[in-house]
VOZA-231931 format. One line per field, with one value per residue (C-alpha): residue in three letters; x, z, y; residue number from 1. Coordinates in nm, 2 decimals, always signed. Layout:
residu = c(ALA  ...)
east = c(X  ...)
up = c(Z  ...)
north = c(Y  ...)
num = c(NUM  ...)
This chain:
residu = c(MET  VAL  GLY  LEU  GLY  THR  LYS  MET  SER  PRO  TYR  ILE  VAL  ALA  SER  VAL  ASP  ARG  ALA  VAL  ASP  LEU  LEU  MET  LEU  LEU  GLY  LYS  ASN  GLN  ARG  ASP  MET  GLY  VAL  THR  GLU  LEU  SER  LYS  LEU  LEU  GLY  VAL  HIS  LYS  SER  THR  VAL  HIS  SER  LEU  LEU  GLN  THR  LEU  MET  LEU  ARG  GLY  PHE  VAL  ARG  GLN  THR  ASP  SER  SER  ARG  TYR  ALA  LEU  GLY  PHE  SER  LEU  ILE  GLN  LEU  GLY  GLU  ALA  CYS  GLY  SER  GLN  LEU  ASP  LEU  ARG  THR  VAL  ALA  ARG  PRO  PHE  MET  THR  ALA  LEU  ALA  ASP  GLU  THR  GLN  GLU  ILE  ALA  LEU  LEU  ALA  VAL  LEU  SER  GLY  THR  GLU  LEU  PHE  ILE  LEU  ASP  LYS  VAL  GLU  PRO  GLN  ARG  PRO  PHE  LEU  ILE  ILE  PRO  LYS  PHE  ASP  PHE  SER  ILE  THR  LEU  HIS  SER  THR  ALA  ILE  GLY  LYS  VAL  LEU  LEU  ALA  ASN  ALA  PRO  VAL  GLU  ILE  ILE  ASP  PHE  VAL  LEU  GLN  ARG  GLY  PHE  GLU  ARG  PHE  THR  PRO  TYR  THR  LEU  THR  GLU  ARG  GLU  GLU  LEU  LEU  SER  GLU  MET  ASP  THR  VAL  ARG  ARG  HIS  GLY  TYR  ALA  ILE  GLY  CYS  ASP  GLU  THR  ILE  GLU  GLY  LEU  THR  CYS  ILE  ALA  VAL  PRO  MET  TYR  ASP  ALA  SER  GLY  LYS  VAL  ILE  ALA  ALA  LEU  SER  VAL  SER  SER  ALA  SER  SER  VAL  LEU  ILE  PRO  SER  ARG  TYR  GLU  THR  VAL  ILE  GLY  THR  LEU  ARG  ASP  LYS  ALA  ARG  LEU  ILE  SER  GLU  ARG  LEU  GLY  PHE  PRO  ALA  ALA  ARG)
east = c(+0.49  +0.25  +0.28  +0.33  +0.02  -0.21  -0.17  -0.17  -0.48  -0.83  -0.81  -0.54  -0.63  -0.50  -0.42  -0.23  -0.04  +0.06  +0.17  +0.40  +0.54  +0.60  +0.79  +0.99  +1.09  +1.21  +1.41  +1.56  +1.68  +1.81  +1.76  +1.48  +1.25  +0.99  +0.62  +0.67  +0.95  +0.75  +0.44  +0.63  +0.79  +0.47  +0.26  -0.01  -0.13  +0.06  -0.25  -0.26  +0.11  +0.06  -0.23  -0.03  +0.26  +0.05  -0.11  +0.23  +0.38  +0.10  +0.21  +0.58  +0.66  +0.76  +0.92  +0.96  +1.32  +1.45  +1.43  +1.05  +1.11  +1.04  +1.23  +1.16  +1.04  +1.17  +0.87  +1.01  +1.32  +1.09  +0.91  +1.25  +1.37  +1.05  +1.07  +1.44  +1.36  +1.09  +1.32  +1.51  +1.79  +1.76  +1.38  +1.40  +1.68  +1.56  +1.32  +1.57  +1.84  +1.61  +1.56  +1.94  +2.01  +1.74  +1.86  +2.23  +2.19  +2.46  +2.48  +2.37  +2.52  +2.44  +2.72  +2.78  +3.07  +3.06  +3.33  +3.64  +3.51  +3.30  +2.96  +2.75  +2.39  +2.21  +2.26  +2.03  +2.11  +1.98  +1.75  +2.01  +2.28  +2.53  +2.89  +2.94  +3.16  +3.38  +3.34  +3.55  +3.59  +3.50  +3.52  +3.88  +3.84  +3.79  +4.10  +4.03  +3.66  +3.46  +3.21  +3.49  +3.66  +3.34  +3.28  +3.64  +3.67  +3.37  +3.45  +3.54  +3.91  +3.97  +3.84  +4.06  +4.37  +4.30  +4.26  +4.58  +4.78  +4.64  +4.79  +4.64  +4.65  +4.75  +4.48  +4.60  +4.88  +4.64  +4.56  +4.65  +4.87  +5.07  +4.94  +5.00  +4.83  +4.52  +4.51  +4.52  +4.25  +4.02  +4.07  +3.97  +3.66  +3.55  +3.60  +3.43  +3.15  +3.21  +3.47  +3.59  +3.76  +3.89  +4.07  +4.18  +4.01  +3.95  +4.11  +3.84  +3.59  +3.50  +3.27  +3.16  +3.00  +2.85  +2.76  +2.41  +2.32  +2.09  +1.88  +2.18  +2.39  +2.61  +2.73  +2.57  +2.60  +2.74  +2.55  +2.74  +2.72  +2.96  +3.04  +3.31  +3.58  +3.53  +3.16  +3.18  +3.43  +3.54  +3.30  +3.01  +3.14  +2.96  +2.62  +2.65  +2.76  +2.47  +2.22  +2.39  +2.37  +2.00  +1.91  +2.13  +1.97  +1.62  +1.72  +1.88  +1.56  +1.36  +1.59  +1.54  +1.82  +1.69  +1.57  +1.77  +1.61)
up = c(+2.88  +2.64  +2.27  +2.10  +1.89  +2.20  +2.28  +1.92  +1.76  +1.86  +1.60  +1.77  +1.89  +2.24  +2.22  +1.90  +2.04  +2.35  +2.12  +1.93  +2.26  +2.37  +2.04  +2.08  +2.43  +2.32  +2.04  +2.25  +2.53  +2.28  +2.52  +2.63  +2.89  +3.13  +3.17  +3.50  +3.37  +3.06  +3.27  +3.49  +3.20  +3.00  +3.30  +3.23  +3.41  +3.36  +3.22  +2.94  +2.86  +2.85  +2.61  +2.39  +2.39  +2.29  +2.01  +1.88  +1.91  +1.70  +1.41  +1.47  +1.58  +1.93  +2.03  +2.36  +2.46  +2.64  +2.96  +2.91  +2.85  +2.54  +2.25  +1.90  +1.65  +1.31  +1.12  +1.18  +0.97  +0.67  +0.73  +0.76  +0.43  +0.26  +0.39  +0.28  -0.07  -0.10  +0.01  -0.30  -0.20  -0.52  -0.49  -0.13  -0.19  -0.51  -0.36  -0.10  -0.37  -0.58  -0.27  -0.21  -0.57  -0.55  -0.22  -0.30  -0.67  -0.72  -0.86  -0.61  -0.63  -0.46  -0.45  -0.30  -0.26  -0.51  -0.40  -0.40  -0.65  -0.63  -0.81  -0.88  -0.82  -0.91  -1.00  -0.98  -1.15  -1.04  -1.25  -1.32  -1.58  -1.42  -1.46  -1.72  -1.56  -1.81  -1.87  -1.62  -1.47  -1.11  -1.01  -0.89  -0.72  -0.36  -0.26  -0.45  -0.44  -0.13  -0.19  -0.23  +0.09  +0.29  +0.16  +0.21  +0.55  +0.67  +0.47  +0.63  +0.72  +0.44  +0.18  +0.31  +0.31  -0.04  -0.17  +0.01  -0.13  -0.48  -0.48  -0.60  -0.93  -0.94  -1.13  -1.05  -0.85  -0.55  -0.55  -0.23  -0.33  -0.02  +0.21  +0.53  +0.38  +0.29  +0.63  +0.80  +0.57  +0.65  +1.02  +0.97  +0.77  +1.04  +1.31  +1.13  +0.95  +0.61  +0.33  +0.09  -0.24  -0.40  -0.74  -0.65  -0.93  -1.19  -1.15  -1.11  -0.95  -0.58  -0.40  -0.04  +0.09  +0.40  +0.49  +0.50  +0.73  +0.73  +1.02  +1.17  +1.18  +0.89  +0.63  +0.31  +0.08  +0.04  -0.06  -0.21  -0.40  -0.67  -0.84  -0.99  -0.73  -0.80  -0.70  -0.42  -0.22  +0.14  +0.28  +0.16  +0.31  +0.65  +0.50  +0.23  +0.49  +0.71  +0.41  +0.32  +0.67  +0.69  +0.37  +0.45  +0.80  +0.64  +0.39  +0.66  +0.87  +0.58  +0.56  +0.93  +1.10  +1.44  +1.43  +1.64  +1.97)
north = c(-1.95  -1.78  -1.78  -1.45  -1.50  -1.54  -1.17  -1.05  -1.20  -1.32  -1.59  -1.80  -2.15  -2.18  -2.55  -2.51  -2.22  -2.43  -2.71  -2.47  -2.34  -2.70  -2.77  -2.45  -2.55  -2.89  -2.73  -2.46  -2.70  -2.95  -3.24  -3.47  -3.32  -3.46  -3.38  -3.21  -2.98  -2.89  -2.82  -2.57  -2.39  -2.37  -2.27  -2.53  -2.84  -3.17  -3.34  -3.07  -3.12  -3.50  -3.46  -3.23  -3.47  -3.77  -3.58  -3.46  -3.81  -3.95  -3.72  -3.78  -3.42  -3.55  -3.88  -4.06  -4.14  -4.45  -4.25  -4.20  -3.83  -3.64  -3.49  -3.35  -3.60  -3.69  -3.55  -3.21  -3.30  -3.36  -3.03  -2.85  -3.00  -2.91  -2.55  -2.52  -2.64  -2.37  -2.09  -2.01  -1.76  -1.56  -1.53  -1.42  -1.17  -1.01  -0.75  -0.64  -0.62  -0.40  -0.17  -0.17  -0.07  +0.21  +0.35  +0.35  +0.41  +0.14  -0.21  -0.48  -0.82  -1.15  -1.41  -1.76  -1.99  -2.28  -2.52  -2.30  -2.05  -1.73  -1.75  -1.44  -1.56  -1.23  -0.87  -0.57  -0.24  +0.10  +0.31  +0.58  +0.53  +0.29  +0.18  -0.09  -0.35  -0.52  -0.89  -1.07  -1.42  -1.34  -1.71  -1.68  -1.34  -1.46  -1.26  -0.94  -0.86  -0.76  -1.04  -1.29  -1.17  -1.21  -1.56  -1.67  -1.52  -1.72  -2.04  -2.38  -2.41  -2.67  -2.42  -2.14  -2.37  -2.48  -2.12  -2.01  -2.30  -2.24  -1.89  -1.56  -1.38  -1.02  -0.83  -0.47  -0.31  -0.31  -0.68  -0.87  -1.16  -1.24  -1.51  -1.31  -1.01  -1.21  -1.38  -1.04  -0.91  -1.21  -1.15  -0.78  -0.89  -1.13  -0.86  -0.58  -0.78  -0.63  -0.61  -0.35  -0.41  -0.09  -0.11  -0.46  -0.66  -0.39  -0.05  +0.22  -0.02  -0.04  -0.29  -0.32  -0.64  -0.80  -1.16  -1.32  -1.61  -1.91  -2.04  -2.22  -1.90  -2.01  -1.75  -1.87  -1.57  -1.22  -0.91  -0.62  -0.29  -0.19  +0.14  +0.35  +0.42  +0.79  +0.76  +0.51  +0.72  +0.67  +0.93  +0.72  +0.39  +0.42  +0.49  +0.22  -0.04  +0.05  +0.00  -0.32  -0.46  -0.36  -0.55  -0.85  -0.87  -0.87  -1.14  -1.35  -1.33  -1.45  -1.75  -1.83  -1.65  -1.52  -1.16  -0.91  -0.83)
num = c(1  2  3  4  5  6  7  8  9  10  11  12  13  14  15  16  17  18  19  20  21  22  23  24  25  26  27  28  29  30  31  32  33  34  35  36  37  38  39  40  41  42  43  44  45  46  47  48  49  50  51  52  53  54  55  56  57  58  59  60  61  62  63  64  65  66  67  68  69  70  71  72  73  74  75  76  77  78  79  80  81  82  83  84  85  86  87  88  89  90  91  92  93  94  95  96  97  98  99  100  101  102  103  104  105  106  107  108  109  110  111  112  113  114  115  116  117  118  119  120  121  122  123  124  125  126  127  128  129  130  131  132  133  134  135  136  137  138  139  140  141  142  143  144  145  146  147  148  149  150  151  152  153  154  155  156  157  158  159  160  161  162  163  164  165  166  167  168  169  170  171  172  173  174  175  176  177  178  179  180  181  182  183  184  185  186  187  188  189  190  191  192  193  194  195  196  197  198  199  200  201  202  203  204  205  206  207  208  209  210  211  212  213  214  215  216  217  218  219  220  221  222  223  224  225  226  227  228  229  230  231  232  233  234  235  236  237  238  239  240  241  242  243  244  245  246  247  248  249  250  251  252  253  254  255  256  257  258  259  260  261)
């Protein structure tokens, strides 16, 4: 096994590259592994693997199990936590939201689920004159906004149950307020990978949203564009959804979600 960097740059240190490959193998297999197995998979001599393991063990990146095999060490947990604390979602997402607003010429929104309520984390407006959205309490719009539907559809079961039991406020004649209607809508959102809210929260306002993922594959936020329903018309949906997915994918990759192959 050869690290990607070995083929791409003359400045790569081979031993460090092999050590990273070794850690990736241990992480990918999610079980303890022996020297012989690691040697075969890495394509290097057993003595080299043993030296790498001993060095990584000294720094806590690898540990030896009761079976005298090897697994990832606990120092990696500290590194992961440090990395996570440095990756502020809003900071990571902002340049892509700016590009989204510029490309669609619509308002870009970033939202997360806070307990059982919707929280707008950031908003970017296009350069052109834009629709002024009236002041509104979006915290209870999980059932009526596109970003809310994406977050609710991918929420833990207990959150979904609580929201369903809490009931839904009807904001417009188009708001979904029946339990079975919303369950069906959430199933559609999960299958299609996007949500649309047209005139459901504020008449004359349409939003389209897609999910974003963290390194574990969990949906941690929703990205959307919003505009007047007379501007964000059905014939534009496919193009806008494609742009949203592209930006959400790039943000997710920055957060550690595996890049598409």
